C-alpha positions in Angstrom: 99.5 84.9 132.6 97.3 88.0 132.6 99.1 91.4 132.7 98.3 95.1 132.8 94.5 94.8 133.3 93.8 92.7 130.2 90.7 90.6 130.1 90.2 87.5 128.0 86.7 86.2 127.3 86.2 82.8 125.6 82.8 82.4 123.9 81.6 79.3 122.1 79.9 80.0 118.9 77.5 78.3 116.4 78.8 78.8 112.9 76.6 79.4 109.9 77.9 77.8 106.7 76.6 78.8 103.3 77.9 77.0 100.2 77.9 79.6 97.5 80.4 78.2 95.0 80.5 74.4 95.0 83.3 74.0 92.5 86.9 73.0 92.3 89.9 75.2 92.9 90.2 78.1 90.6 93.2 78.0 88.3 92.2 80.4 85.5 94.7 83.3 84.9 91.7 85.6 84.2 90.2 87.6 87.1 87.0 85.9 88.4 84.4 87.1 90.9 84.5 85.1 94.1 82.1 87.3 96.2 79.3 89.3 94.8 77.3 91.5 97.1 75.6 94.8 97.5 76.8 95.0 101.2 79.6 97.3 102.0 83.0 95.6 102.6 85.1 97.6 105.0 88.5 98.7 104.0 90.8 95.8 103.1 90.7 92.1 102.5 92.6 89.5 104.6 94.3 86.7 102.6 96.4 83.8 103.8 97.3 80.7 101.8 94.0 79.7 100.1 91.6 81.6 102.4 90.2 85.0 101.4 88.3 86.8 104.2 86.4 90.0 104.4 83.8 91.9 106.5 80.4 92.9 105.3 78.2 95.6 106.8 74.5 95.6 106.3 71.2 96.4 108.0 69.8 94.2 110.7 66.1 93.4 111.1 65.8 96.2 113.8 67.4 98.7 111.3 70.7 98.7 113.2 73.9 98.1 111.3 75.4 94.6 111.7 78.7 93.1 110.6 79.6 89.6 109.5 82.8 87.9 108.7 83.0 85.8 105.5 85.6 83.7 103.7 86.2 82.0 100.4 88.2 78.8 100.2 90.1 78.7 96.9 90.8 74.9 97.1 87.1 74.0 97.3 85.5 77.1 95.7 83.2 77.5 98.6 82.1 80.8 100.2 81.1 80.6 103.9 79.9 82.9 106.6 82.4 82.5 109.4 80.9 84.5 112.2 78.1 86.9 112.9 78.2 88.9 116.1 77.4 92.5 117.2 81.0 93.8 117.4 82.2 96.4 115.1 84.9 95.0 112.8 87.9 96.9 111.4 91.4 96.0 110.2 90.8 92.3 109.6 93.8 89.9 109.4 94.1 86.1 109.4 96.6 83.3 109.8 95.4 79.8 109.1 92.1 79.3 110.9 92.6 82.3 113.2 91.1 85.8 112.5 91.8 89.0 114.3 90.0 92.4 114.1 89.5 95.6 116.1 86.3 97.3 117.1 88.5 100.4 117.6 88.5 99.8 121.3 89.7 96.2 121.8 91.1 93.3 119.8 89.0 90.2 118.9 90.7 86.8 118.2 88.5 84.1 116.7 89.7 80.5 116.1 87.5 78.9 113.5 88.6 75.4 114.2 87.9 75.7 118.0 84.8 77.9 117.5 86.1 80.2 120.3 86.1 84.0 120.3 88.6 85.7 122.6 88.3 89.4 123.7 91.7 90.9 124.3 90.8 94.0 126.3 92.7 96.9 127.7 91.8 100.3 129.1 93.6 101.8 126.2 92.4 102.1 122.6 93.6 99.2 120.4 93.8 99.2 116.6 95.4 97.6 113.6 95.9 94.0 114.7 98.0 91.6 112.7 98.6 87.9 113.2 101.0 85.2 112.1 101.0 81.8 113.7 100.7 82.1 117.5 101.6 85.8 117.6 99.0 88.7 117.6 100.4 92.2 117.5 98.4 95.4 117.6 98.8 99.2 118.1 97.8 100.5 121.5 97.3 104.1 122.3 97.4 106.0 125.6 97.0 109.8 125.9 100.8 110.2 125.6 102.0 107.4 123.3 101.2 104.8 120.7 103.1 101.5 121.2 102.9 97.9 120.1 101.6 95.0 122.2 101.7 91.3 121.6 99.6 88.3 122.7 101.1 84.8 122.5 98.3 82.3 121.7 100.3 79.3 122.7 101.2 80.6 126.2 98.4 83.1 126.8 100.9 85.8 127.8 100.8 89.5 126.9 103.8 91.7 126.5 105.4 94.6 124.6 106.0 93.6 121.0 109.0 95.9 120.7 111.4 96.2 123.7 113.3 99.3 124.5 111.1 102.0 122.9 111.7 105.6 124.2 108.7 107.3 125.9 108.7 110.0 123.3 108.5 107.6 120.3 105.2 106.4 118.8 105.1 102.9 117.1 102.4 102.5 114.5 101.0 100.2 111.7 102.6 96.9 112.4 103.1 94.0 109.9 104.4 90.6 110.8 106.0 87.5 109.3 107.3 84.8 111.6 109.4 86.5 114.3 110.0 89.6 112.1 107.9 92.7 112.8 108.0 95.9 110.8 106.3 99.1 111.9 106.4 102.9 111.6 108.4 104.8 114.3 107.8 108.5 114.9 109.7 110.7 117.3 107.3 113.0 119.1 107.9 116.7 118.4 110.1 115.9 115.4 109.6 115.3 111.7 111.7 112.1 111.9 109.7 109.1 110.7 111.4 105.7 110.2 110.4 102.3 108.9 111.7 99.8 111.5 112.4 96.1 111.5 112.4 94.2 114.8 113.2 90.6 115.5 111.0 89.5 118.3 113.2 86.4 119.1 116.6 88.1 119.1 115.5 91.7 120.0 117.6 93.1 117.2 116.2 96.4 115.8 117.0 97.7 112.3 116.4 101.1 110.8 115.2 100.2 107.3 114.4 103.7 105.9 113.7 107.2 106.8 110.3 108.1 105.4 108.8 111.4 104.2 105.7 112.8 105.8 103.4 110.9 103.5 103.7 107.2 103.1 101.8 103.9 102.9 101.8 101.1 105.5 104.5 98.4 105.1 104.0 94.7 104.3 106.4 91.9 105.0 106.8 88.3 103.9 109.9 86.3 104.9 113.0 88.2 103.8 111.3 91.1 101.9 109.6 94.3 103.0 107.5 96.6 100.8 106.0 100.0 101.3 105.1 103.1 99.4 106.3 106.6 99.9 105.8 110.0 98.2 108.4 111.6 95.9 107.8 114.9 94.2 104.1 114.5 95.1 104.0 111.0 93.7 103.9 107.6 95.5 106.4 104.9 94.5 106.7 101.4 95.7 110.0 100.3 97.4 111.4 96.9 98.5 113.9 96.1 101.2 115.9 92.8 101.2 116.6 91.9 104.8 119.4 89.4 104.2 121.2 91.7 101.6 120.3 94.9 103.6 119.4 96.5 100.2 116.6 98.9 99.2 115.4 99.2 95.7 112.6 101.0 93.9 110.0 98.6 92.4 107.9 101.0 90.5 109.6 104.1 89.2 106.6 105.4 87.2 105.2 108.8 88.2 101.8 108.5 89.7 99.9 107.3 92.8 100.9 103.7 93.7 99.3 102.6 97.0 98.5 99.6 99.2 101.5 97.4 98.3 101.4 93.7 99.5 104.0 90.9 99.1 104.1 87.2 99.0 107.2 85.3 98.1 108.8 87.0 95.1 105.7 88.8 94.0 104.4 92.3 94.9 101.0 93.8 94.1 99.7 97.4 94.4 97.0 99.6 93.0 97.9 102.4 90.6 95.6 105.5 90.7 97.0 107.4 87.7 99.8 109.9 87.1 98.2 112.7 89.1 95.9 110.6 91.4 93.0 111.2 89.1 91.7 107.7 89.8 92.1 108.0 93.5 88.4 108.5 94.1 87.1 106.1 91.5 89.7 103.3 91.9 92.7 102.3 89.9 94.5 99.4 88.2 96.0 96.4 89.9 99.7 95.7 89.2 101.7 92.5 89.8 105.5 92.6 90.0 107.7 89.5 89.8 111.0 90.3 91.5 112.8 87.3 89.8 111.7 88.3 86.3 112.2 92.0 87.1 108.9 93.2 85.4 105.4 94.3 86.3 102.1 93.9 84.5 98.5 95.1 84.9 96.4 92.1 86.0 93.0 93.7 86.5 90.2 93.9 84.0 88.7 97.4 83.6 86.5 97.9 86.6 84.6 100.7 88.3 86.6 101.2 91.6 89.4 98.8 92.1 91.1 98.9 95.5 93.0 97.0 98.3 94.9 94.3 96.5 96.2 91.4 98.5 98.5 88.5 97.5 99.2 85.1 99.0 101.0 82.2 97.2 99.7 81.9 93.6 96.7 84.3 93.9 95.9 88.0 94.0 92.5 89.4 95.3 91.1 92.9 95.2 87.8 94.7 95.6 85.7 96.3 92.8 83.2 98.8 94.1 80.5 99.6 91.6 77.5 101.9 92.1 75.4 99.2 93.7 77.9 96.4 94.3 80.9 95.5 96.3 82.6 92.5 94.6 85.8 90.7 95.2 88.0 89.4 92.4 90.5 86.6 92.4 93.4 86.3 89.9 95.5 83.2 89.5 99.2 84.0 88.8 100.3 82.2 85.6 103.1 79.7 85.9 106.6 80.7 84.7 106.6 81.3 81.0 102.9 82.0 80.6 101.7 85.4 79.5 99.5 87.5 81.7 96.3 88.5 79.9 94.3 89.9 82.7 94.1 93.6 81.9 93.3 95.7 78.9 96.3 97.9 79.8 98.9 95.2 79.5 102.0 96.3 77.6 102.8 95.2 74.0 106.4 96.2 74.7 109.1 93.6 75.1 112.3 94.1 77.1 115.5 92.2 77.7 119.0 92.8 79.1 121.6 93.1 76.4 125.3 92.4 77.0 126.4 94.3 73.9 128.2 97.6 73.5 126.0 100.6 72.9 125.9 102.5 69.6 126.2 106.2 69.4 124.3 107.7 72.3 121.8 110.6 72.2 121.7 111.5 75.8 124.1 110.8 78.7 124.1 111.9 82.3 126.9 111.7 84.8 126.2 111.6 88.5 126.9 109.9 91.8 124.7 108.0 94.2 124.8 106.8 97.8 123.7 103.4 99.1 119.9 103.2 99.4 119.4 106.4 97.3 117.2 106.5 94.1 117.8 109.1 91.4 115.2 109.8 88.7 115.3 110.7 85.0 112.6 111.2 82.3 112.6 111.1 78.5 110.1 111.4 75.7 111.0 109.4 72.6 110.4 110.7 69.1 107.6 109.3 67.0 109.8 107.3 64.6 111.4 105.2 67.3 110.7 101.4 67.2 112.7 100.7 70.3 114.6 102.3 73.2 117.9 101.1 74.6 119.3 102.1 78.0 122.8 101.8 79.5 123.9 102.3 83.1 127.6 102.2 83.9 129.6 102.7 87.1 133.3 102.8 88.1 133.7 100.5 91.1 133.1 96.7 90.4 132.4 96.3 94.2 129.3 98.5 93.9 125.9 97.2 92.9 123.5 99.5 91.0 120.2 98.7 89.3 118.2 100.3 86.5 114.4 100.5 86.5 112.3 101.8 83.6 108.6 102.6 83.5 106.7 103.0 80.3 103.8 105.4 79.7 101.4 102.5 79.9 102.6 101.6 83.4 104.8 98.6 82.4 107.9 98.3 84.6 111.2 96.6 84.2 114.1 96.3 86.6 117.6 94.9 85.8 120.9 94.6 87.7 124.4 93.7 86.4 123.9 89.9 86.9 120.8 89.8 84.7 122.8 90.0 81.4 125.3 87.3 82.6 128.1 89.8 81.9 129.8 91.0 85.1 131.1 94.4 83.9 129.6 97.0 86.2 127.0 97.8 83.6 123.3 97.3 83.0 122.0 97.4 79.5 118.4 96.9 78.4 116.4 97.3 75.2 112.7 97.8 75.0 111.1 97.0 71.6 107.6 96.9 70.2 107.1 100.7 70.4 104.1 101.8 68.3 103.6 105.3 67.0 100.0 104.8 67.7 100.5 104.2 71.4 102.1 106.5 73.9 105.4 107.3 72.1 105.2 111.0 72.8 104.4 110.4 76.4 107.0 110.4 79.2 109.1 107.4 80.3 110.6 107.3 83.8 114.0 106.0 84.7 115.3 105.2 88.2 118.9 104.4 89.2 119.1 102.7 92.6 122.2 102.4 94.8 121.7 98.8 95.9 125.2 98.4 97.6 127.9 101.1 97.6 131.3 100.3 99.1 132.5 103.8 99.6 130.6 107.0 100.4 129.4 107.4 96.8 129.2 105.4 93.5 130.0 107.3 90.4 128.0 106.4 87.3 126.6 107.5 84.0 123.3 106.6 82.4 122.2 107.0 78.8 119.4 106.1 76.4 119.2 106.1 72.6 
């Protein structure tokens, strides 16, 4: 059923296939190049299951600029050209054999199995398409409002992706997983910005977080949402558990952390330095395992590392050199294997400890509300070989967590259940400190109010 002046065009295409990497599936835990080119690769990479896709821009024979869509199949090790057509291509996303992108006027949907390109057209400007299964959602703009539209591939029907939106509210930057849609909601004429969750099957809408004026787009996979927002001129990565209705900070280190993405229990992002000094030249790629509660650098030193994406057991990112635009693939090691991808990996070891603390050097008393994060910093003395931390709170019905970021960017996060001692306390010890490495530099601590039964949870935190 066609609505609101939309036009769908189906075009049969001849596909050019180029076998560039005739090898078996890549299983090495070291980053490897899967696409090497001197053509510009616009913005981000799309990644789903074992397919990595990207757009390349380059000169045509008539000196105009053309764009082509490429993919790399991890299972076969083959790189292929998916489609070459004259449309501009931005904001690529994919699900299975289906690709979506925008030419900043309309949405294109290409089914590689059927070799059919559909042109989802409106009189309004259309941007930022995302796809999962049969649902395509995008941002549509009129002169007065930005809202989210949806196309159902199985039925061919269009409709509003989010029902019941006020006329003075803009909806931006969608991300989708199954029937769950997350997006940015902005009240016109107000500074109120919210991260919203919407169930497209039940119509239930949830306010996940109020955001500051500067933030990064959200990502969602299953039950977990991640995003980045600024705090004291820094960007930190946050996670929201939909089932538990709990928000936690993933990365408490001070600095610029951007472009988070999530798949299963793992989150990736790019770190641009403490003051964003690497923002122009590219940063380091971090991988966080929410089950293990730690993060590691997985990228080799590159020139300009950007736009990490994760799906299943793999992470990809771009490395933009002076005359190259390469894509790297990293295979996440199995449980128990060490990550050896980056030169900045930490030599520190950390574990929760269920033992009483010795005499403390510094202790702070405070209170925290549910969903809040409170920050502390410390600089250890040169003769320290380890640092221990302890977070305690009064009410056993409350749940707090403790996150610590080292000066090398290593991150740990523990809750009460991690030490197998249910005592309203989190204790952790970080060892392996070396006087030759970063001891005088600042460590960052974050206390998160995961679940608070009353208005506030009273706690104290110390390190020694």
